[in-house]
C-alpha positions as CSV (number, residue, x, y, z in Angstrom):
1,M,-2.0,-66.7,-28.7
2,D,-0.2,-69.9,-28.3
3,Y,2.9,-68.1,-29.4
4,V,2.5,-65.4,-26.7
5,Q,1.8,-68.0,-24.0
6,Q,4.8,-70.0,-25.2
7,R,7.1,-66.9,-25.0
8,V,5.8,-66.0,-21.6
9,A,6.4,-69.6,-20.4
10,Q,9.9,-69.5,-21.9
11,F,10.6,-66.2,-20.3
12,A,9.3,-67.4,-16.9
13,S,11.5,-70.5,-17.1
14,N,14.5,-68.3,-18.0
15,A,13.7,-66.0,-15.0
16,D,13.6,-69.0,-12.7
17,T,17.0,-70.3,-13.8
18,S,18.5,-66.8,-13.8
19,S,17.4,-66.2,-10.2
20,N,19.1,-69.4,-9.2
21,N,22.3,-68.2,-11.0
22,T,22.3,-64.9,-9.1
23,L,23.2,-66.7,-5.9
24,F,26.5,-67.9,-7.4
25,T,27.9,-64.6,-8.7
26,P,31.6,-63.8,-8.3
27,L,30.8,-61.1,-5.7
28,N,28.9,-63.5,-3.5
29,G,31.7,-66.0,-3.8
30,L,34.2,-63.4,-2.6
31,L,31.9,-62.4,0.3
32,L,31.4,-66.0,1.3
33,S,35.2,-66.6,1.3
34,V,35.7,-63.5,3.5
35,L,33.1,-64.7,5.9
36,L,34.6,-68.2,6.1
37,Y,38.1,-66.7,6.7
38,T,36.8,-64.4,9.5
39,A,35.0,-67.3,11.2
40,Y,38.2,-69.4,11.0
41,A,40.3,-66.5,12.4
42,F,38.1,-65.9,15.4
43,F,36.8,-69.3,16.3
44,L,38.8,-72.2,14.8
45,R,42.4,-71.1,14.6
46,P,44.5,-72.5,17.5
47,T,45.8,-70.0,19.9
48,P,49.6,-70.0,20.5
49,P,50.7,-71.5,23.8
50,P,51.1,-69.0,26.7
51,Q,54.6,-67.7,27.2
52,L,56.2,-68.3,30.6
53,P,57.8,-65.2,32.2
54,K,61.6,-65.1,32.0
55,E,63.3,-66.4,35.1
56,E,65.4,-63.9,37.1
57,P,69.1,-64.8,37.2
58,A,70.1,-66.8,40.2
59,I,71.7,-64.9,43.0
60,V,74.7,-66.5,44.7
61,F,75.1,-66.1,48.4
62,R,78.3,-64.0,49.0
63,T,80.3,-62.5,51.8
64,F,80.4,-58.7,51.7
65,T,82.6,-56.2,53.4
66,P,81.3,-52.6,53.8
67,R,83.6,-51.6,50.9
68,T,82.4,-54.4,48.6
69,L,78.7,-53.7,49.5
70,L,79.0,-50.0,48.6
71,P,78.7,-50.3,44.8
72,Y,75.3,-52.1,45.2
73,N,73.4,-48.8,45.6
74,G,71.2,-49.1,42.5
75,E,73.2,-46.7,40.3
76,D,74.3,-47.7,36.8
77,G,71.7,-50.4,36.7
78,K,73.2,-52.4,39.6
79,P,70.9,-54.1,42.1
80,V,70.1,-52.4,45.4
81,Y,71.5,-54.2,48.5
82,L,71.5,-53.2,52.1
83,A,72.6,-54.9,55.3
84,V,70.7,-55.4,58.5
85,R,72.4,-57.0,61.5
86,G,75.0,-58.7,59.3
87,R,72.6,-60.0,56.6
88,V,72.6,-58.5,53.1
89,F,69.2,-58.2,51.5
90,D,68.4,-57.6,47.8
91,V,65.9,-54.8,48.0
92,S,65.9,-54.1,44.2
93,R,62.2,-54.7,44.0
94,G,61.8,-51.7,46.3
95,R,64.1,-49.6,44.1
96,N,61.7,-46.6,44.4
97,F,62.3,-46.6,48.2
98,Y,65.9,-47.8,48.5
99,G,67.3,-46.8,45.1
100,P,68.7,-43.5,43.9
101,G,66.3,-40.7,44.8
102,G,64.2,-42.8,47.2
103,P,63.6,-41.8,50.8
104,Y,65.9,-44.6,52.1
105,A,68.5,-44.1,49.4
106,N,71.3,-43.4,51.9
107,F,71.0,-47.0,53.2
108,A,71.6,-48.5,49.8
109,G,74.9,-50.4,49.6
110,R,75.4,-49.8,53.3
111,D,74.7,-51.3,56.8
112,A,71.3,-49.8,57.6
113,S,71.0,-51.4,61.1
114,R,71.6,-48.3,63.3
115,G,69.6,-45.9,61.1
116,L,66.6,-48.3,61.0
117,A,66.8,-49.0,64.7
118,C,66.9,-45.2,65.5
119,G,64.4,-44.2,62.9
120,S,66.9,-41.8,61.4
121,F,68.1,-41.2,57.9
122,A,71.0,-39.0,58.9
123,E,74.5,-39.6,57.5
124,D,75.9,-40.0,61.0
125,M,73.9,-43.2,61.4
126,L,76.1,-44.8,58.7
127,T,79.5,-46.3,59.3
128,K,82.2,-43.9,58.2
129,D,85.2,-46.2,58.2
130,L,84.5,-48.8,55.5
131,D,87.7,-50.7,56.4
132,G,87.1,-50.7,60.2
133,P,85.0,-52.9,62.5
134,L,81.3,-53.4,62.0
135,D,78.9,-51.5,64.3
136,T,78.0,-53.8,67.2
137,L,74.8,-51.9,68.1
138,E,75.6,-52.5,71.8
139,D,74.6,-49.0,72.8
140,L,71.0,-49.4,71.5
141,G,68.1,-49.5,74.0
142,P,65.3,-52.1,74.1
143,S,62.9,-50.0,72.1
144,E,65.5,-49.4,69.4
145,L,66.3,-53.1,69.2
146,E,62.6,-53.9,69.0
147,A,62.3,-51.5,66.1
148,L,65.2,-53.1,64.4
149,R,63.7,-56.5,64.8
150,G,60.5,-55.3,63.2
151,W,62.5,-54.0,60.2
152,E,64.4,-57.2,60.0
153,E,61.2,-59.2,59.9
154,R,59.8,-57.0,57.2
155,F,62.9,-57.5,55.1
156,E,62.8,-61.3,55.6
157,E,59.2,-61.4,54.4
158,K,59.7,-59.3,51.3
159,Y,63.3,-59.7,50.1
160,L,65.9,-62.3,49.5
161,V,69.0,-62.7,51.6
162,V,72.0,-62.6,49.2
163,G,74.9,-62.6,51.6
164,K,76.3,-61.6,54.9
165,L,78.3,-58.6,55.9
166,V,81.6,-59.1,57.7
167,A,84.4,-56.7,58.6
168,V,87.5,-56.4,56.4
169,G,89.9,-59.3,57.0
170,E,87.2,-61.6,58.2
171,E,86.0,-62.6,54.7
172,E,88.8,-65.2,54.3
173,K,87.9,-66.9,57.6
174,D,84.4,-67.8,56.2
175,K,85.6,-69.7,53.2
């Protein structure tokens, strides 16, 4: 019986050491490395620094005539400008209103003062002679001038002034 007890004790000691060795199998080593990499990827890896948004190109203040303002109507990827009482505003951020297909598209690249004052989008509100004098707006009544001031204030709050509108021949005087 000593032999049987000795074999059982030997088998038991082998079982104890084999159970300790099952913890360090190649599969467990692989799983441990995947777990460590995942923990590193989610918790310990440094995050890249935040990217600053790209700066919009600087807009130079210019002097426009009705003819030189006309191309800035939003077509062909150009910015959308319009003039109100001699000041030219960049309304490109409101392209869906002032750009091609928008409800105020006829004012793009033009002097919109009379149309905004009268609340009209009709073509006869726009200056026909691009090389002639600017509209003086002298025939507007008090209520129309008040409406125009309201539009002008709204443009000043929302959009940049990028230039001024002068009649043809007066652009050299301002330099």
